[in-house]
C-alpha positions in Angstrom: 53.4 -57.1 40.4 56.6 -56.0 42.1 57.1 -52.3 42.6 60.6 -50.9 42.3 62.9 -48.0 43.1 63.9 -45.7 40.3 67.3 -44.0 40.6 68.3 -42.8 44.1 65.0 -41.2 45.3 61.8 -42.4 43.5 59.4 -45.2 44.3 57.3 -46.5 41.5 54.1 -48.2 42.6 53.4 -51.0 40.2 50.2 -52.1 41.9 47.1 -50.0 42.0 47.2 -47.4 44.7 44.4 -44.8 44.5 43.1 -41.9 46.5 39.6 -43.2 47.2 38.4 -40.0 49.0 39.7 -36.8 50.4 38.6 -33.9 52.6 39.7 -30.4 53.6 38.6 -28.3 56.6 39.7 -24.7 56.9 39.5 -21.6 59.1 37.4 -18.5 58.3 40.2 -16.6 56.4 40.8 -19.6 54.1 37.1 -19.9 53.6 37.0 -16.4 52.1 39.9 -17.1 49.7 40.2 -18.3 46.1 39.2 -21.9 46.8 36.3 -21.2 49.1 34.1 -23.6 47.2 36.5 -26.5 47.4 36.4 -27.2 51.2 34.3 -29.7 53.1 34.0 -27.5 56.2 34.7 -23.9 56.9 34.8 -22.9 60.6 33.3 -19.5 61.5 36.2 -18.6 63.8 39.7 -19.7 64.8 38.5 -21.6 67.8 36.3 -24.1 65.9 34.1 -24.5 69.0 37.0 -25.2 71.3 38.5 -23.2 74.1 42.1 -23.0 72.7 43.7 -22.8 69.3 45.6 -26.0 69.8 42.3 -27.9 70.5 40.8 -26.2 67.5 43.6 -27.5 65.2 43.0 -31.0 66.6 39.3 -30.7 65.9 40.0 -29.6 62.3 42.2 -32.7 61.8 39.7 -35.0 63.4 36.9 -33.6 61.3 38.9 -33.9 58.0 39.7 -37.6 58.8 36.1 -38.4 59.7 34.8 -36.7 56.6 37.3 -38.5 54.3 36.4 -41.9 55.7 32.7 -41.2 55.3 33.2 -40.1 51.7 35.1 -43.3 51.0 32.0 -45.2 52.4 34.1 -46.9 55.0 34.1 -47.2 58.8 37.0 -46.2 61.0 37.6 -49.8 62.1 38.2 -50.7 58.4 41.2 -48.4 58.2 44.4 -50.4 58.8 46.8 -47.5 59.5 46.6 -43.7 60.2 49.6 -41.6 59.2 49.5 -38.0 60.4 51.6 -35.0 61.4 51.5 -31.4 62.2 53.8 -28.5 63.2 53.3 -28.6 67.0 55.9 -30.1 69.4 55.6 -33.8 69.6 53.0 -33.9 66.9 50.2 -33.3 69.4 47.5 -32.6 66.9 48.1 -35.9 65.2 48.6 -38.0 68.3 45.7 -36.6 70.1 43.5 -37.1 67.1 44.7 -40.7 66.9 43.6 -41.1 70.5 40.1 -40.1 69.4 39.8 -42.3 66.3 41.6 -45.3 67.7 43.1 -46.3 64.4 46.6 -47.9 64.4 48.8 -44.8 64.3 52.1 -43.7 62.9 53.2 -40.2 63.6 55.1 -38.5 60.8 57.0 -35.2 60.8 58.5 -33.4 57.8 57.4 -29.8 58.7 55.2 -28.4 55.9 56.3 -31.3 53.7 54.4 -33.8 55.9 51.3 -33.9 53.6 53.2 -35.7 50.8 55.5 -37.5 53.2 52.5 -39.1 55.0 50.9 -39.9 51.6 54.0 -41.5 50.2 54.2 -43.8 53.2 50.5 -44.6 53.1 50.8 -45.5 49.4 53.9 -47.7 50.1 52.0 -49.6 52.8 49.0 -50.2 50.5 51.2 -51.1 47.6 53.2 -53.6 49.6 50.1 -55.3 50.9 50.6 -54.2 54.5 47.4 -52.2 54.6 44.1 -52.4 52.6 43.1 -48.9 53.6 45.3 -46.1 55.0 44.6 -42.6 55.9 47.1 -39.8 55.6 46.4 -36.4 57.3 48.0 -33.2 58.3 47.0 -29.9 60.0 48.3 -26.4 60.8 46.8 -23.4 62.5 48.0 -19.8 62.1 47.7 -19.0 65.8 49.3 -22.2 67.2 52.2 -21.9 64.8 52.8 -18.2 65.7 52.7 -19.0 69.4 55.3 -21.8 69.0 57.7 -20.5 66.4 57.6 -16.8 66.6 55.8 -14.4 68.9 52.5 -14.8 70.8 49.7 -13.6 68.5 48.7 -11.0 71.1 52.1 -9.4 70.8 51.2 -8.0 67.3 54.8 -7.9 66.1 55.4 -6.5 62.6 56.6 -8.8 59.8 58.6 -8.2 56.6 57.1 -8.9 53.2 59.0 -12.1 52.9 57.1 -13.6 55.8 54.3 -16.1 55.1 50.8 -16.8 56.6 50.4 -20.2 58.2 47.2 -21.8 56.7 44.6 -22.7 59.3 43.1 -26.0 58.3 43.5 -29.8 57.8 43.5 -32.2 55.0 43.0 -36.0 54.9 42.7 -38.7 52.3 41.9 -42.4 52.2 44.3 -44.5 50.2 43.4 -48.0 48.9 43.8 -50.5 46.1 40.2 -50.2 44.7 40.5 -48.9 41.1 38.7 -45.6 41.5 39.9 -42.1 41.9 43.3 -40.6 41.1 46.1 -43.2 41.1 49.3 -42.6 43.0 52.1 -43.7 40.6 55.3 -42.3 42.0 56.8 -40.8 45.2 60.1 -39.0 45.2 61.7 -38.7 48.6 63.8 -35.6 49.1 67.1 -35.0 50.8 67.8 -32.2 53.2 69.2 -29.0 51.7 70.7 -26.2 53.7 72.2 -23.1 52.0 72.8 -21.3 55.3 69.6 -19.1 55.4 68.8 -18.2 59.0 65.9 -15.8 58.6 62.7 -17.5 59.9 60.7 -14.8 58.1 62.0 -15.9 54.8 61.3 -19.6 54.6 60.5 -19.4 50.9 64.2 -18.8 50.1 65.3 -21.5 52.5 62.9 -24.2 51.0 63.3 -23.3 47.3 66.6 -25.3 46.8 65.1 -28.4 48.3 62.0 -28.1 46.1 64.2 -27.7 43.0 66.4 -30.6 43.9 63.4 -33.0 44.5 61.8 -32.0 41.2 65.1 -32.5 39.4 65.6 -35.9 40.9 62.0 -36.9 40.0 62.6 -36.0 36.4 66.0 -37.8 36.3 64.6 -40.9 38.0 61.5 -41.2 35.9 62.7 -39.9 32.6 59.9 -37.4 32.7 60.0 -33.6 32.1 57.8 -30.6 32.9 55.7 -31.2 29.7 54.6 -34.6 31.0 52.5 -32.9 33.7 49.5 -30.7 33.4 50.4 -29.1 36.7 53.3 -29.1 39.1 52.7 -27.4 42.4 55.0 -26.8 45.3 53.7 -26.7 48.8 54.5 -23.3 50.3 57.3 -21.5 48.5 55.0 -18.5 48.0 56.0 -15.4 46.0 59.5 -15.4 47.3 60.5 -19.0 46.9 58.7 -20.0 43.7 60.8 -17.7 41.4 64.0 -19.0 43.0 63.0 -22.6 42.4 62.0 -21.8 38.9 65.4 -20.2 38.3 67.3 -23.1 39.8 65.5 -25.6 37.6 66.1 -23.5 34.5 69.8 -23.7 35.3 69.4 -27.5 35.2 67.8 -27.3 31.8 64.1 -27.6 32.9 61.8 -24.8 31.6 58.8 -25.1 34.0 56.4 -22.8 32.2 53.0 -21.6 33.4 52.0 -25.0 34.8 54.5 -24.6 37.6 52.6 -23.0 40.6 52.5 -22.9 44.3 49.8 -23.9 46.7 50.6 -21.0 49.0 49.6 -18.6 46.2 46.4 -20.5 45.3 44.6 -20.2 48.6 44.2 -16.5 49.3 43.0 -13.5 47.3 45.1 -10.5 46.5 43.0 -8.5 48.9 43.9 -10.7 51.9 47.0 -9.6 53.7 49.1 -12.8 53.8 52.5 -11.2 53.0 54.3 -13.6 50.6 51.5 -16.2 50.7 50.4 -19.3 52.6 52.5 -21.9 54.4 52.1 -24.7 56.9 51.2 -28.3 56.6 47.7 -27.4 55.5 48.9 -25.3 52.6 49.6 -28.2 50.2 47.0 -30.4 51.9 43.9 -28.2 51.5 44.8 -27.4 48.0 45.5 -31.0 47.0 42.8 -32.8 49.0 40.2 -30.0 48.6 40.8 -28.8 45.1 43.3 -30.5 42.8 42.0 -34.1 43.2 38.4 -32.9 42.5 39.7 -31.1 39.4 41.3 -34.3 38.2 38.0 -36.2 38.7 36.3 -33.5 36.6 38.9 -33.9 33.8 40.7 -30.6 34.2 44.1 -32.4 34.8 45.3 -35.8 33.8 48.6 -35.9 35.6 49.7 -33.7 38.5 52.9 -33.6 40.6 52.6 -32.2 44.1 55.9 -31.2 45.8 55.3 -30.4 49.4 58.1 -28.3 51.0 59.2 -28.1 54.6 61.5 -25.9 56.7 63.0 -28.2 59.4 63.7 -25.5 62.0 62.5 -25.5 65.6 62.3 -22.7 68.2 65.4 -24.3 69.8 67.5 -24.4 66.6 66.5 -20.8 65.7 67.4 -19.5 69.2 70.8 -21.2 68.9 71.5 -19.4 65.7 71.2 -22.4 63.4 70.4 -22.1 59.8 67.2 -23.6 58.3 67.6 -27.1 56.7 64.7 -27.9 54.3 63.2 -30.8 52.4 60.6 -31.6 49.8 58.7 -34.7 48.9 56.8 -35.2 45.6 53.9 -37.4 44.8 52.6 -38.0 41.2 48.8 -38.4 40.6 47.3 -39.7 37.4 43.8 -40.3 36.1 44.0 -43.5 34.0 41.2 -44.6 31.7 39.5 -47.9 32.2 40.1 -48.1 36.0 36.6 -47.7 37.2 34.4 -44.7 37.8 35.5 -42.1 40.3 32.9 -40.7 42.7 33.2 -36.9 42.4 31.5 -36.5 45.7 34.3 -38.3 47.4 36.6 -35.3 46.7 
Protein backbone atom coordinates (compact mmCIF):
# COMPACT_ATOMS: atom_id res chain seq x y z
CA UNK A 1 0.00 0.00 0.00
CA UNK A 2 1.38 3.40 -0.97
CA UNK A 3 2.01 5.92 1.75
CA UNK A 4 1.31 9.55 1.08
CA UNK A 5 1.95 13.10 2.13
CA UNK A 6 -0.83 15.04 3.80
CA UNK A 7 -0.83 18.79 3.30
CA UNK A 8 2.52 20.52 3.41
CA UNK A 9 4.19 18.80 6.33
CA UNK A 10 2.79 15.39 7.31
CA UNK A 11 3.76 11.89 6.22
CA UNK A 12 1.09 9.20 6.57
CA UNK A 13 2.55 5.72 6.79
CA UNK A 14 0.09 3.40 5.06
CA UNK A 15 2.15 0.30 5.72
CA UNK A 16 2.69 -1.20 9.14
CA UNK A 17 5.52 0.54 10.96
CA UNK A 18 5.81 -0.35 14.63
CA UNK A 19 8.10 0.29 17.57
CA UNK A 20 9.15 -3.27 18.36
CA UNK A 21 11.18 -2.40 21.45
CA UNK A 22 12.63 0.61 23.22
CA UNK A 23 15.08 1.42 25.99
CA UNK A 24 16.07 4.36 28.17
CA UNK A 25 19.25 4.86 30.22
CA UNK A 26 19.67 7.77 32.62
CA UNK A 27 21.95 9.45 35.11
CA UNK A 28 21.57 9.42 38.89
CA UNK A 29 19.44 12.56 39.14
CA UNK A 30 16.93 11.31 36.58
CA UNK A 31 16.95 7.98 38.39
CA UNK A 32 15.58 9.72 41.46
CA UNK A 33 12.82 11.54 39.57
CA UNK A 34 9.14 10.89 38.89
CA UNK A 35 9.78 8.17 36.30
CA UNK A 36 12.51 6.30 38.17
CA UNK A 37 10.76 2.96 37.66
CA UNK A 38 10.55 3.42 33.89
CA UNK A 39 14.22 3.24 32.94
CA UNK A 40 16.26 0.25 31.83
CA UNK A 41 19.51 1.40 33.41
CA UNK A 42 20.31 4.06 36.00
CA UNK A 43 23.99 4.96 36.38
CA UNK A 44 25.26 5.67 39.90
CA UNK A 45 27.21 8.75 38.82
CA UNK A 46 27.67 11.10 35.87
CA UNK A 47 30.76 9.26 34.62
CA UNK A 48 29.01 5.91 33.96
CA UNK A 49 32.29 4.10 34.54
CA UNK A 50 34.23 6.30 32.11
CA UNK A 51 36.93 8.92 32.63
CA UNK A 52 35.11 11.84 30.98
CA UNK A 53 31.54 13.09 30.66
CA UNK A 54 31.66 12.85 26.89
CA UNK A 55 32.64 9.19 27.06
CA UNK A 56 29.89 8.67 29.63
CA UNK A 57 27.28 10.08 27.26
CA UNK A 58 28.50 7.79 24.50
CA UNK A 59 28.27 4.81 26.86
CA UNK A 60 24.69 5.69 27.75
CA UNK A 61 23.75 5.77 24.05
CA UNK A 62 25.57 2.52 23.29
CA UNK A 63 23.85 0.81 26.21
CA UNK A 64 20.39 2.08 25.22
CA UNK A 65 20.86 0.81 21.67
CA UNK A 66 22.14 -2.57 22.83
CA UNK A 67 19.29 -3.01 25.31
CA UNK A 68 16.63 -2.04 22.74
CA UNK A 69 18.00 -4.52 20.19
CA UNK A 70 18.12 -7.28 22.80
CA UNK A 71 14.54 -6.54 23.89
CA UNK A 72 13.46 -6.80 20.24
CA UNK A 73 15.04 -10.27 20.21
CA UNK A 74 17.37 -9.30 17.38
CA UNK A 75 21.10 -9.21 16.72
CA UNK A 76 23.01 -6.10 15.73
CA UNK A 77 23.76 -7.50 12.27
CA UNK A 78 20.01 -7.75 11.60
CA UNK A 79 19.59 -3.96 11.91
CA UNK A 80 19.68 -2.33 8.47
CA UNK A 81 20.27 1.26 9.53
CA UNK A 82 21.14 3.23 12.67
CA UNK A 83 19.90 6.83 12.88
CA UNK A 84 21.23 8.77 15.84
CA UNK A 85 22.12 12.25 17.05
CA UNK A 86 23.10 14.28 20.08
CA UNK A 87 24.00 17.83 21.08
CA UNK A 88 27.78 17.70 20.87
CA UNK A 89 29.82 19.15 18.01
CA UNK A 90 29.86 16.88 14.97
CA UNK A 91 27.42 14.46 16.66
CA UNK A 92 30.33 12.68 18.33
CA UNK A 93 28.24 10.61 20.75
CA UNK A 94 26.25 9.19 17.85
CA UNK A 95 29.14 8.69 15.44
CA UNK A 96 31.44 7.13 18.02
CA UNK A 97 28.65 4.78 19.10
CA UNK A 98 28.18 3.82 15.44
CA UNK A 99 31.86 2.92 15.34
CA UNK A 100 31.19 0.54 18.22
CA UNK A 101 28.05 -1.19 16.93
CA UNK A 102 29.09 -1.26 13.24
CA UNK A 103 25.53 -0.79 11.97
CA UNK A 104 25.11 1.26 8.74
CA UNK A 105 24.88 4.77 10.14
CA UNK A 106 23.08 8.01 9.34
CA UNK A 107 23.87 10.90 11.67
CA UNK A 108 20.93 13.20 12.37
CA UNK A 109 20.85 16.62 14.02
CA UNK A 110 17.82 18.62 15.10
CA UNK A 111 19.04 19.77 18.51
CA UNK A 112 16.58 18.54 21.15
CA UNK A 113 14.07 17.62 18.43
CA UNK A 114 16.41 14.85 17.21
CA UNK A 115 14.46 12.08 18.96
CA UNK A 116 11.38 12.44 16.76
CA UNK A 117 13.41 13.53 13.73
CA UNK A 118 15.44 10.31 13.81
CA UNK A 119 12.31 8.26 14.49
CA UNK A 120 10.45 9.90 11.58
CA UNK A 121 13.28 9.00 9.21
CA UNK A 122 13.54 5.47 10.59
CA UNK A 123 9.79 4.98 10.08
CA UNK A 124 10.00 6.33 6.53
CA UNK A 125 12.82 3.92 5.65
CA UNK A 126 10.90 0.94 7.02
CA UNK A 127 7.65 2.08 5.42
CA UNK A 128 9.35 2.49 2.05
CA UNK A 129 10.94 -0.93 2.17
CA UNK A 130 14.51 0.35 2.40
CA UNK A 131 15.01 -1.22 5.83
CA UNK A 132 13.45 -4.17 7.59
CA UNK A 133 14.70 -3.01 10.96
CA UNK A 134 15.95 0.44 11.92
CA UNK A 135 17.21 1.86 15.20
CA UNK A 136 16.65 5.48 16.21
CA UNK A 137 18.62 6.84 19.17
CA UNK A 138 19.61 10.09 20.89
CA UNK A 139 21.54 11.18 23.97
CA UNK A 140 22.39 14.23 26.06
CA UNK A 141 24.37 14.84 29.23
CA UNK A 142 24.06 17.75 31.61
CA UNK A 143 27.80 18.24 32.01
CA UNK A 144 28.75 17.88 28.35
CA UNK A 145 26.04 20.33 27.29
CA UNK A 146 27.04 22.87 29.93
CA UNK A 147 30.69 22.64 28.91
CA UNK A 148 29.89 23.17 25.23
CA UNK A 149 27.03 25.66 25.28
CA UNK A 150 27.45 27.72 28.43
CA UNK A 151 30.09 27.74 31.16
CA UNK A 152 32.32 24.94 32.41
CA UNK A 153 30.46 23.04 35.11
CA UNK A 154 33.26 23.80 37.56
CA UNK A 155 32.62 27.53 37.11
CA UNK A 156 29.40 27.33 39.11
CA UNK A 157 27.71 30.26 37.37
CA UNK A 158 24.28 31.28 38.56
CA UNK A 159 21.24 30.82 36.33
CA UNK A 160 17.84 32.50 36.11
CA UNK A 161 14.59 30.64 36.77
CA UNK A 162 13.92 30.44 33.02
CA UNK A 163 16.96 28.20 32.51
CA UNK A 164 16.50 24.47 32.01
CA UNK A 165 18.34 21.37 33.19
CA UNK A 166 19.81 19.21 30.43
CA UNK A 167 18.68 15.63 30.96
CA UNK A 168 21.48 13.09 31.33
CA UNK A 169 20.51 9.94 29.50
CA UNK A 170 19.83 8.23 26.20
CA UNK A 171 16.89 6.63 24.47
CA UNK A 172 16.69 4.13 21.61
CA UNK A 173 14.00 2.18 19.81
CA UNK A 174 13.81 -0.53 17.18
CA UNK A 175 11.42 0.15 14.31
CA UNK A 176 10.15 -2.64 12.07
CA UNK A 177 7.20 -3.93 10.07
CA UNK A 178 6.20 -6.75 12.45
CA UNK A 179 2.68 -6.11 13.71
CA UNK A 180 3.41 -5.76 17.40
CA UNK A 181 3.86 -2.78 19.65
CA UNK A 182 2.72 0.82 19.13
CA UNK A 183 2.22 1.71 15.48
CA UNK A 184 3.76 4.87 14.00
CA UNK A 185 1.02 6.33 11.82
CA UNK A 186 2.12 9.90 11.05
CA UNK A 187 5.14 12.18 11.19
CA UNK A 188 4.80 15.93 10.88
CA UNK A 189 8.05 17.63 9.89
CA UNK A 190 8.44 21.13 11.30
CA UNK A 191 9.71 24.35 9.80
CA UNK A 192 12.21 26.65 11.49
CA UNK A 193 10.68 29.49 13.51
CA UNK A 194 12.65 32.45 14.89
CA UNK A 195 10.94 35.23 16.81
CA UNK A 196 14.19 36.99 17.66
CA UNK A 197 14.79 35.61 21.16
CA UNK A 198 18.49 35.66 22.01
CA UNK A 199 18.61 34.53 25.63
CA UNK A 200 20.15 31.01 25.80
CA UNK A 201 18.80 30.75 29.35
CA UNK A 202 15.23 30.95 28.05
CA UNK A 203 14.95 28.32 25.36
CA UNK A 204 11.36 27.52 26.31
CA UNK A 205 10.20 30.87 24.96
CA UNK A 206 12.29 30.39 21.82
CA UNK A 207 10.95 26.91 21.06
CA UNK A 208 7.27 27.41 21.93
CA UNK A 209 6.30 29.02 18.58
CA UNK A 210 7.86 26.12 16.65
CA UNK A 211 6.00 23.57 18.78
CA UNK A 212 2.69 25.37 18.33
CA UNK A 213 3.25 25.66 14.58
CA UNK A 214 4.00 21.96 14.13
CA UNK A 215 1.01 20.91 16.23
CA UNK A 216 -1.24 23.23 14.23
CA UNK A 217 0.05 21.85 10.93
CA UNK A 218 -0.43 18.30 12.20
CA UNK A 219 -4.08 19.05 12.99
CA UNK A 220 -4.61 20.81 9.65
CA UNK A 221 -2.92 18.09 7.59
CA UNK A 222 -4.61 15.15 9.31
CA UNK A 223 -7.99 16.68 10.09
CA UNK A 224 -7.48 15.75 13.71
CA UNK A 225 -7.92 17.85 16.83
CA UNK A 226 -6.70 17.73 20.45
CA UNK A 227 -9.58 15.46 21.43
CA UNK A 228 -8.31 12.76 19.04
CA UNK A 229 -5.30 12.15 21.31
CA UNK A 230 -5.18 10.78 24.81
CA UNK A 231 -1.92 12.67 25.33
CA UNK A 232 0.06 15.30 23.45
CA UNK A 233 3.53 15.98 24.84
CA UNK A 234 6.17 18.48 23.82
CA UNK A 235 9.85 17.69 24.24
CA UNK A 236 11.33 20.34 26.49
CA UNK A 237 9.33 23.54 26.63
CA UNK A 238 9.20 23.18 30.41
CA UNK A 239 7.31 25.57 32.68
CA UNK A 240 8.12 28.67 30.63
CA UNK A 241 7.46 27.44 27.09
CA UNK A 242 4.46 25.16 27.60
CA UNK A 243 2.03 27.94 28.64
CA UNK A 244 3.21 30.01 25.65
CA UNK A 245 2.56 27.14 23.25
CA UNK A 246 -0.83 26.56 24.84
CA UNK A 247 -1.76 30.21 24.39
CA UNK A 248 -0.57 30.29 20.78
CA UNK A 249 -2.65 27.22 19.95
CA UNK A 250 -5.70 28.64 21.69
CA UNK A 251 -5.42 31.71 19.45
CA UNK A 252 -5.62 29.32 16.49
CA UNK A 253 -8.77 27.76 17.93
CA UNK A 254 -7.24 24.66 19.53
CA UNK A 255 -8.11 24.17 23.20
CA UNK A 256 -5.45 21.74 24.37
CA UNK A 257 -6.80 20.82 27.81
CA UNK A 258 -5.08 18.78 30.51
CA UNK A 259 -3.82 16.17 28.05
CA UNK A 260 -1.26 18.69 26.76
CA UNK A 261 1.94 18.14 28.76
CA UNK A 262 5.71 18.47 28.49
CA UNK A 263 8.37 15.79 28.88
CA UNK A 264 10.71 18.22 30.62
CA UNK A 265 8.14 18.57 33.41
CA UNK A 266 7.52 14.83 33.73
CA UNK A 267 11.05 13.69 34.61
CA UNK A 268 11.99 15.45 37.85
CA UNK A 269 10.22 15.92 41.16
CA UNK A 270 9.39 19.34 42.58
CA UNK A 271 12.13 18.87 45.18
CA UNK A 272 14.82 18.58 42.50
CA UNK A 273 16.29 21.95 41.57
CA UNK A 274 16.00 21.89 37.78
CA UNK A 275 14.91 25.51 37.28
CA UNK A 276 12.14 25.57 34.63
CA UNK A 277 12.43 21.83 33.92
CA UNK A 278 14.29 19.34 31.77
CA UNK A 279 15.72 19.79 28.27
CA UNK A 280 18.13 18.06 25.92
CA UNK A 281 17.76 15.29 23.33
CA UNK A 282 17.18 12.80 26.14
CA UNK A 283 14.24 14.73 27.58
CA UNK A 284 11.64 13.54 25.09
CA UNK A 285 13.54 10.29 24.44
CA UNK A 286 13.64 8.85 27.97
CA UNK A 287 10.01 9.82 28.58
CA UNK A 288 8.80 8.35 25.28
CA UNK A 289 11.02 5.26 25.08
CA UNK A 290 11.12 4.59 28.80
CA UNK A 291 7.60 5.53 29.91
CA UNK A 292 4.96 6.45 27.32
CA UNK A 293 5.31 3.43 25.04
CA UNK A 294 5.08 1.14 28.07
CA UNK A 295 1.94 2.95 29.19
CA UNK A 296 0.46 2.41 25.73
CA UNK A 297 1.21 -1.30 25.95
CA UNK A 298 -0.55 -1.43 29.33
CA UNK A 299 -3.60 0.29 27.83
CA UNK A 300 -3.28 3.66 29.55
CA UNK A 301 -3.15 5.46 26.20
CA UNK A 302 -4.54 4.52 22.81
CA UNK A 303 -3.17 7.42 20.76
CA UNK A 304 -0.24 9.70 21.67
CA UNK A 305 1.42 12.59 19.81
CA UNK A 306 5.03 13.34 20.76
CA UNK A 307 6.31 16.74 19.61
CA UNK A 308 10.05 17.00 20.16
CA UNK A 309 11.33 20.58 20.23
CA UNK A 310 14.78 21.89 19.40
CA UNK A 311 16.67 25.18 19.76
CA UNK A 312 19.06 25.35 16.79
CA UNK A 313 21.70 27.59 18.35
CA UNK A 314 25.41 26.88 18.64
CA UNK A 315 28.18 28.48 20.71
CA UNK A 316 29.31 30.28 17.55
CA UNK A 317 25.88 31.71 16.70
CA UNK A 318 25.29 32.80 20.29
CA UNK A 319 28.69 34.50 20.54
CA UNK A 320 27.96 36.37 17.32
CA UNK A 321 24.73 37.75 18.77
CA UNK A 322 22.38 35.67 16.64
CA UNK A 323 18.86 34.86 17.79
CA UNK A 324 17.69 31.29 18.44
CA UNK A 325 15.92 29.58 15.51
CA UNK A 326 13.86 26.61 16.65
CA UNK A 327 12.05 23.61 15.23
CA UNK A 328 9.68 20.84 16.29
CA UNK A 329 8.91 17.43 14.80
CA UNK A 330 5.86 15.34 15.73
CA UNK A 331 5.24 11.58 15.63
CA UNK A 332 1.84 9.94 16.21
CA UNK A 333 1.72 6.57 17.98
CA UNK A 334 -1.34 4.33 18.06
CA UNK A 335 -2.29 1.01 19.61
CA UNK A 336 -4.52 -0.78 17.13
CA UNK A 337 -6.55 -3.86 17.95
CA UNK A 338 -5.94 -7.05 16.04
CA UNK A 339 -2.32 -6.36 15.15
CA UNK A 340 -0.62 -8.96 17.29
CA UNK A 341 0.31 -9.10 20.93
CA UNK A 342 2.86 -6.62 22.20
CA UNK A 343 5.56 -7.78 24.55
CA UNK A 344 5.39 -5.44 27.54
CA UNK A 345 8.93 -6.47 28.45
CA UNK A 346 10.18 -4.91 25.21
CA UNK A 347 9.33 -1.48 26.58
